[in-house]
N, C-alpha and C positions, 0 to 999 in steps of 0.2 A: 236744109242740106249743110252738113258741118263739113267745112273744108280745112279744118285744123291741121290735118296730115298731108294736105296737098302743098308741095312746094312750089310747083310752076303749073302753068296751064299753057296749051298753045290754042291757035284761032279755033280749031275745031272743037275742042273740050268747052271753051268760053261759049260759043255758039250753041253748043248742046245744053249747057246750064241755062243759058237765057231762053232757049226753046222749052225746056222743062217747066221753067217758071210760067211761061206763056200758057202752057197746056194746062197747069194746074189753075190757072185763073179762069180758063175756059169751063173747067170743072166745078167752079165756084169755090176753089179754095185758095189760100194764098201760100206761097212759097217763101221761105225766110232762110237766108243764107248767113251761116255763122262762122267764125273762124277764119276770116280772108287774111292770109299773111301779107305783109308788105310787098313781097316779090309778086304775088297773084295780083294784088290790086294795081301794081305798076303796069302789068301785062294788060289788064282790062282797060286801063286808062289809054296806054299806047295803042291800043287796038280800036280805040275810039267807041267801045261798048258803053252803052247808057244803063246804068244801075239806078237811074234817079227813082224809078217807080219800083224798085226791089227793096224789101225790108231786109237790112242787115244788121247784125248783132256781132260784137267783138269776139264772142265765144259761146259755146253750146249752153252754157249755164245762163247767160244772159237772154238767149234765143227761148230757153225754156221758161223764164221767167216772164219773158213778154207773152208767150203763148197762155200761160197760166192767168196772166192778169186779164188779157182779151177775153178768156172764158168765163171768167168771174164777172166782168162786165156784161157780157152777154146773158148769162144766169140772172143778174141783177135786173137787166132791162126786161127779160121775160117776166120776173115776177112783178115788176111795176105794171107791166101790160095785162096782167091777169087780176089786179087789184091787191097785191100784197100775197103773203103766204097765206094758205088755207089752214083753218084750224079752229 
C-alpha cells in the first residue's frame, strides 16, 4: 500500500490499515506499506500502534525493488530445490 499522497490518518484509518495487513497475512501474503510521511508516522506512534511486524519502505520504488528481489530469491530457491535448471 502506497501512502505517499496521504497527509494525515485518524485512529480509524490507521486501525483499518493494520487490519488489512493482518487479513493479508491470513491469506498467506505480506502487505508492504510505502511512502509513510512524517506526519503519518507521528500519528501512528502517538496512537501507540505497533508496526514492528509490518514491512515498510520509504517510497513505492523501494517497495517494488524489495518485491522483485524477493521474487528472484524465491525463484532461485525453487530452481535449487529441483536440482538446477533443466536442459
